[in-house]
C-alpha positions in Angstrom: 189.7 89.4 -38.2 191.9 86.5 -37.2 193.8 84.9 -40.1 193.6 81.1 -40.8 197.2 80.7 -39.6 196.5 82.4 -36.3 193.2 80.7 -35.6 193.0 77.8 -33.1 190.7 74.9 -33.6 187.3 75.2 -31.9 184.1 73.2 -31.5 180.4 74.0 -32.1 177.6 71.9 -30.7 174.4 71.8 -32.8 171.1 70.8 -31.2 168.5 70.3 -33.9 164.9 69.3 -33.5 164.3 65.8 -35.0 161.5 67.1 -37.3 162.7 66.3 -40.9 162.3 69.9 -42.3 164.3 71.3 -39.3 166.9 68.5 -39.3 167.7 68.7 -43.0 168.4 72.5 -43.0 170.4 72.2 -39.7 172.7 69.5 -41.1 173.2 71.3 -44.4 174.3 74.3 -42.3 176.7 72.2 -40.3 178.3 71.0 -43.5 178.5 74.6 -44.8 180.3 75.7 -41.6 182.9 73.0 -41.8 183.5 73.4 -45.5 184.1 77.1 -44.9 186.5 76.8 -42.0 188.6 73.8 -41.3 189.4 75.1 -37.9 185.9 74.3 -36.8 184.5 70.9 -35.8 180.9 70.3 -35.0 179.2 67.8 -32.7 175.5 67.2 -33.5 173.3 66.1 -30.6 170.9 63.5 -32.1 167.5 63.8 -30.4 164.7 61.3 -31.0 161.1 61.6 -30.2 159.7 58.8 -28.1 158.8 55.6 -29.9 160.5 56.6 -33.1 163.2 54.4 -34.7 166.9 55.3 -34.9 167.6 58.0 -37.5 169.5 56.7 -40.6 169.0 59.9 -42.6 171.5 61.8 -40.4 174.2 59.3 -40.3 174.0 58.8 -44.1 174.1 62.6 -44.7 177.2 63.1 -42.5 179.1 60.0 -43.5 181.4 62.0 -45.8 182.1 64.8 -43.3 184.6 63.7 -40.7 184.6 67.1 -39.0 181.0 66.5 -37.9 180.4 64.0 -35.1 177.0 62.6 -34.0 176.2 61.9 -30.3 172.9 60.4 -29.3 171.0 62.1 -26.5 169.2 59.7 -24.1 165.5 59.7 -24.4 163.2 61.1 -21.7 159.8 60.1 -20.7 157.2 61.2 -23.2 154.9 64.1 -22.3 151.4 63.4 -21.0 148.4 62.7 -23.2 147.1 66.2 -22.3 150.1 67.9 -23.9 149.6 66.0 -27.1 146.6 68.1 -28.1 149.2 70.6 -29.6 152.2 69.5 -31.6 154.1 72.7 -30.5 153.3 72.1 -26.8 154.3 68.5 -27.1 157.7 69.2 -28.8 158.5 72.1 -26.3 157.6 69.9 -23.3 159.7 67.1 -24.6 162.7 69.4 -25.2 162.3 70.8 -21.6 162.4 67.3 -20.2 165.7 66.7 -22.1 167.6 69.6 -20.6 169.4 67.4 -17.9 170.4 64.9 -20.5 171.7 67.6 -22.9 173.6 69.3 -20.0 175.3 66.0 -19.1 176.2 65.3 -22.7 177.6 68.8 -23.2 179.6 68.7 -19.9 181.1 65.4 -21.2 182.1 67.1 -24.5 183.6 70.1 -22.7 185.7 67.9 -20.4 186.8 65.4 -23.0 187.4 67.3 -26.2 190.7 69.1 -26.7 189.2 72.1 -28.4 187.1 74.8 -26.7 183.4 74.8 -27.3 182.6 78.3 -28.7 178.9 78.1 -29.2 175.7 76.1 -29.1 173.6 76.3 -32.4 170.1 75.5 -31.3 166.9 74.9 -33.2 163.7 76.9 -32.8 162.1 74.3 -30.5 165.3 73.8 -28.5 165.6 77.2 -26.9 165.3 75.7 -23.4 168.9 74.6 -24.0 170.0 78.3 -23.8 170.0 77.7 -20.0 172.5 74.9 -20.4 174.7 77.2 -22.4 174.4 80.0 -19.8 175.3 77.5 -16.9 178.4 76.3 -18.8 179.5 79.7 -20.1 178.8 78.9 -23.8 176.9 81.4 -25.9 173.8 80.2 -27.8 172.9 81.0 -31.4 169.4 80.3 -32.7 169.2 78.6 -36.1 165.8 79.4 -37.6 164.9 77.0 -40.5 162.1 79.5 -41.5 162.3 83.1 -42.8 162.8 86.5 -41.4 159.1 87.3 -41.7 158.3 84.4 -39.3 161.0 85.8 -37.0 159.1 89.1 -37.0 155.9 87.3 -36.0 157.6 85.7 -33.1 159.0 89.0 -31.9 155.4 90.4 -32.1 154.1 87.5 -30.0 156.7 88.2 -27.4 155.1 91.6 -26.8 151.7 90.1 -26.2 150.3 88.6 -23.0 150.8 84.8 -22.6 147.1 84.3 -22.3 146.2 86.5 -25.3 145.5 83.7 -27.8 144.8 84.9 -31.3 141.3 84.8 -33.0 140.4 85.2 -36.6 138.2 88.2 -35.6 141.3 90.1 -34.3 142.3 93.2 -36.2 145.0 92.9 -38.8 148.5 92.9 -37.4 151.4 95.3 -37.9 154.4 92.9 -37.9 157.9 94.3 -38.2 159.3 93.9 -41.7 156.0 93.5 -43.4 154.8 96.2 -45.8 151.2 94.9 -45.6 149.0 94.5 -42.5 148.8 90.8 -41.8 145.3 89.2 -41.4 145.1 86.8 -38.4 143.7 84.1 -40.8 147.3 83.5 -42.2 149.0 83.0 -38.8 150.2 79.5 -37.9 147.8 77.1 -36.2 149.7 77.4 -32.9 148.6 81.1 -32.6 145.0 80.0 -32.2 145.6 76.8 -30.1 144.2 77.1 -26.5 145.6 73.7 -25.5 149.2 74.9 -25.1 150.2 75.7 -28.7 150.0 79.5 -28.3 151.7 79.3 -24.8 154.5 77.3 -26.4 155.0 79.9 -29.1 155.0 82.6 -26.5 157.6 80.8 -24.3 159.8 80.1 -27.3 159.7 83.8 -28.5 160.5 85.0 -25.0 164.0 83.4 -25.3 165.0 84.6 -28.7 166.6 87.8 -27.3 168.7 85.6 -24.9 170.8 84.4 -27.8 174.0 86.0 -29.1 172.7 85.8 -32.7 169.9 84.5 -34.9 170.8 82.5 -38.1 168.1 82.4 -40.7 167.9 80.3 -43.8 167.1 83.2 -46.0 169.1 85.8 -48.1 169.2 89.5 -47.8 168.1 90.2 -51.4 164.8 88.7 -50.4 164.3 89.9 -46.9 166.6 92.9 -46.2 163.6 95.2 -45.2 162.6 92.7 -42.6 166.2 92.3 -41.3 166.5 96.1 -41.1 163.2 96.4 -39.2 164.1 93.7 -36.7 167.6 95.2 -36.2 166.0 98.5 -35.4 163.8 96.6 -32.8 167.0 95.7 -30.9 167.1 92.1 -32.1 170.3 90.1 -31.6 172.4 90.1 -34.8 170.7 88.4 -37.7 172.8 86.3 -40.1 171.0 85.5 -43.3 173.0 82.6 -44.7 170.6 81.0 -47.3 169.4 79.6 -49.4 170.7 76.5 -47.7 169.5 73.4 -49.6 170.3 69.7 -49.9 170.5 69.7 -53.7 170.9 65.9 -53.6 167.4 65.7 -52.2 166.1 63.8 -49.2 165.7 60.0 -49.4 162.1 59.0 -49.9 161.3 55.8 -48.0 158.8 54.6 -50.5 160.7 55.5 -53.7 162.9 52.7 -55.1 165.2 53.1 -58.0 162.7 51.8 -60.5 160.0 54.2 -59.5 162.6 57.0 -59.4 163.7 56.3 -62.9 160.1 56.0 -64.1 159.4 59.5 -63.0 162.5 61.1 -64.5 162.1 59.2 -67.7 158.6 60.4 -68.0 159.6 64.0 -67.5 162.3 63.5 -70.1 159.6 62.9 -72.7 157.7 66.1 -71.9 158.1 69.5 -73.6 160.1 72.1 -71.7 158.3 74.0 -69.0 155.0 72.1 -69.7 154.5 70.1 -66.5 153.1 71.3 -63.2 154.4 69.4 -60.1 151.9 68.9 -57.3 153.8 68.2 -54.1 152.5 68.9 -50.6 155.3 67.8 -48.2 155.7 64.9 -45.9 152.3 65.6 -44.1 150.4 66.9 -47.0 147.4 64.6 -47.6 143.8 65.3 -48.4 140.5 63.5 -47.9 138.8 61.7 -50.8 136.5 64.6 -51.6 139.3 67.1 -51.9 141.4 64.7 -53.9 138.6 64.4 -56.3 138.3 68.2 -56.7 142.1 68.3 -57.5 141.7 65.6 -60.1 138.8 67.4 -61.7 140.7 70.7 -61.7 143.7 68.9 -63.4 141.3 67.3 -65.9 139.7 70.5 -66.9 142.8 72.6 -67.0 144.5 70.7 -69.8 147.9 71.0 -68.1 150.5 68.2 -68.0 151.1 67.1 -64.4 153.2 65.1 -62.0 151.2 64.5 -58.8 152.8 63.1 -55.6 149.7 61.7 -54.1 151.1 59.7 -51.2 148.4 56.9 -51.7 147.8 56.7 -55.4 144.6 55.0 -56.3 144.4 52.0 -58.5 141.8 50.9 -61.0 140.2 48.9 -58.2 139.5 51.9 -56.0 139.6 54.8 -58.5 135.9 55.5 -58.2 136.3 56.2 -54.4 138.6 59.2 -55.0 138.9 60.2 -58.6 136.6 61.2 -61.5 135.7 58.4 -63.9 138.4 57.9 -66.5 141.0 60.0 -64.7 143.6 57.3 -64.6 143.3 56.9 -68.4 143.7 60.6 -68.7 146.9 60.5 -66.6 148.4 58.0 -68.9 148.2 60.6 -71.7 149.4 63.8 -70.1 150.0 63.1 -66.4 151.6 60.8 -63.9 150.6 59.8 -60.3 153.2 58.7 -57.9 153.5 58.0 -54.1 156.6 60.0 -53.6 158.7 62.1 -56.0 162.4 63.1 -55.8 161.4 66.8 -55.3 164.8 68.4 -55.9 165.4 66.4 -59.1 161.8 67.1 -60.3 162.1 70.9 -59.8 165.5 70.9 -61.5 164.0 69.2 -64.6 163.6 71.3 -67.7 160.0 69.9 -68.2 158.7 71.5 -65.0 157.0 74.9 -65.5 155.1 75.2 -62.2 154.7 73.9 -58.7 151.4 73.5 -56.7 152.9 73.6 -53.2 152.1 73.6 -49.5 154.6 76.4 -49.1 156.9 74.8 -46.7 160.0 77.0 -46.5 162.4 74.5 -47.9 160.2 73.9 -50.8 159.9 77.7 -51.5 163.7 78.0 -51.4 164.0 75.1 -53.9 161.5 76.8 -56.1 163.6 80.0 -56.1 166.8 78.0 -56.8 165.3 76.3 -59.9 163.2 79.3 -61.0 159.9 77.4 -60.7 156.8 79.6 -59.9 154.5 78.4 -57.1 150.7 78.1 -56.9 150.0 78.4 -53.1 148.1 75.8 -51.1 149.4 76.1 -47.5 148.3 73.3 -45.1 149.9 73.5 -41.6 152.7 75.1 -39.4 153.7 78.5 -40.7 152.8 77.8 -44.3 149.9 80.2 -44.4 152.2 83.1 -43.5 154.8 81.9 -46.1 152.0 81.9 -48.8 150.9 85.4 -47.7 154.5 86.7 -48.1 155.0 84.9 -51.4 151.8 86.4 -52.9 151.2 89.8 -51.1 154.7 90.9 -49.9 156.9 89.7 -52.7 154.7 88.9 -55.7 156.6 85.7 -56.3 153.7 83.2 -56.4 150.2 82.8 -57.9 147.5 82.6 -55.2 145.2 79.6 -55.0 144.7 80.1 -51.3 146.8 81.8 -48.6 144.6 80.8 -45.7 143.8 77.2 -46.3 144.5 74.8 -43.5 143.3 71.4 -42.4 139.5 71.5 -42.0 139.0 74.4 -44.4 136.1 74.2 -46.9 136.8 72.4 -50.1 138.9 74.1 -52.7 136.7 73.4 -55.7 137.7 72.1 -59.1 136.9 75.4 -60.9 139.2 77.3 -58.5 142.0 74.8 -59.1 141.6 74.9 -62.8 141.8 78.7 -62.9 144.9 78.7 -60.6 146.7 76.1 -62.7 146.0 77.9 -66.0 147.2 81.2 -64.4 150.3 79.4 -63.0 151.3 78.0 -66.4 150.6 81.1 -68.3 154.2 82.1 -69.5 153.1 85.8 -69.8 152.4 85.9 -66.0 154.7 88.5 -64.4 155.4 85.9 -61.6 157.5 83.9 -64.0 159.8 86.8 -64.7 160.1 87.8 -61.1 160.9 84.2 -60.0 163.6 84.0 -62.7 165.1 87.2 -61.3 165.0 85.8 -57.8 166.7 82.6 -59.0 169.7 84.7 -60.1 169.8 86.5 -56.8 169.5 83.4 -54.7 172.4 81.7 -56.6 174.6 84.9 -56.4 174.0 85.2 -52.6 175.9 82.0 -51.9 178.8 82.5 -54.3 182.1 84.0 -53.1 181.5 87.7 -52.4 177.7 87.2 -52.2 175.6 88.5 -49.3 175.1 85.1 -47.7 178.7 84.0 -48.2 179.8 87.2 -46.4 177.2 86.6 -43.7 178.6 83.1 -43.0 182.1 84.5 -42.7 181.0 87.2 -40.3 179.1 84.6 -38.2 182.2 82.3 -37.9 184.4 85.2 -37.0 182.0 86.4 -34.3 181.7 82.9 -32.9 185.4 82.3 -32.7 186.2 85.8 -31.2 183.5 85.5 -28.5 
């Protein structure tokens, strides 16, 4: 291992997807790398989807990190209407069209920067950029914002035929790293998509082994079995470097300081561990009939609640979405809001449970703060996350593991039962989540598993 005195300065180029959940984790990782090694500088290639405004979140987040520079990549023509039937197909097609722009940008960096570029750190959807790295003699590392279980699924897809789209009637799957057979009903939507979604996943998975290493926002105390199983399957080296979190939280566009303070002040008035937080991510919305069932479930359960509803009803339109008198009930033991500062909410001593869409960042936050989850997945790989949380790890209470947009209603009785189970302090899930909280926090401390993994990754990058 080279010492700090012997080590020359070097450059990494990060190529994140512009999706918020991907971007946030990638930028936190860039900050972590530069904080750990002042010989490394990072240039982040800023990619925007067509017709989207300039990104202020990234520039704000990196303002206090002079070792991290931001360069805009020119936009390409948007993919055709046909491609837009599948989000995954759309994103991959757009990334493929950006390859010439990314190549020109990296060539300019290589020729103008004084320090050598020792690696490309690319997002899941950006694997077409591996070819750019190969042409320019720069090794690529995949940064996976999800978990090792999802990586196992992608390696399984790689071994299937590209036309072999999944069906719910398929037999249960044996996925490396899983102790249970995995039912097809908990696979991501893309696996069933015949309009390019499955093909996109297959193309992405086919490139994973072309990387020099795979960096995962997970920690070995949670997923060591899966890491071992994939290592036995001749995977590139896996570096588990998480949990990687923005503990200051992401700015909510619809949350001004007054609303923010109102939420936190209300929580201050609640008993410890008495409130369930309902938060379903940036795309987690329900139709009026499902919203009404959630409200009925809350009403009957008797639990205190904070519900990030995206479009909270008023007394003028309450009857369209909510049971009669629900808003009056909320004034007594609950609060409705459009957005909530999720990190601050989960950190609050009043929170005792989290009804969640099971996005991976939200799961890691729940571990960090020791808040048990009631699972309600909606899109992307959230069903697989929910399955792992409930069936593989026993770290969540099951409401549903296979819900997705278009599923049958989750009725009030089911929600009431799930909430009561979640908030039952004698539930073993509470104890297991508290144990995982301690493991997650130790992993990133000096000498912890993720701390060591980051050091090994840096050394491997610089010595390549």
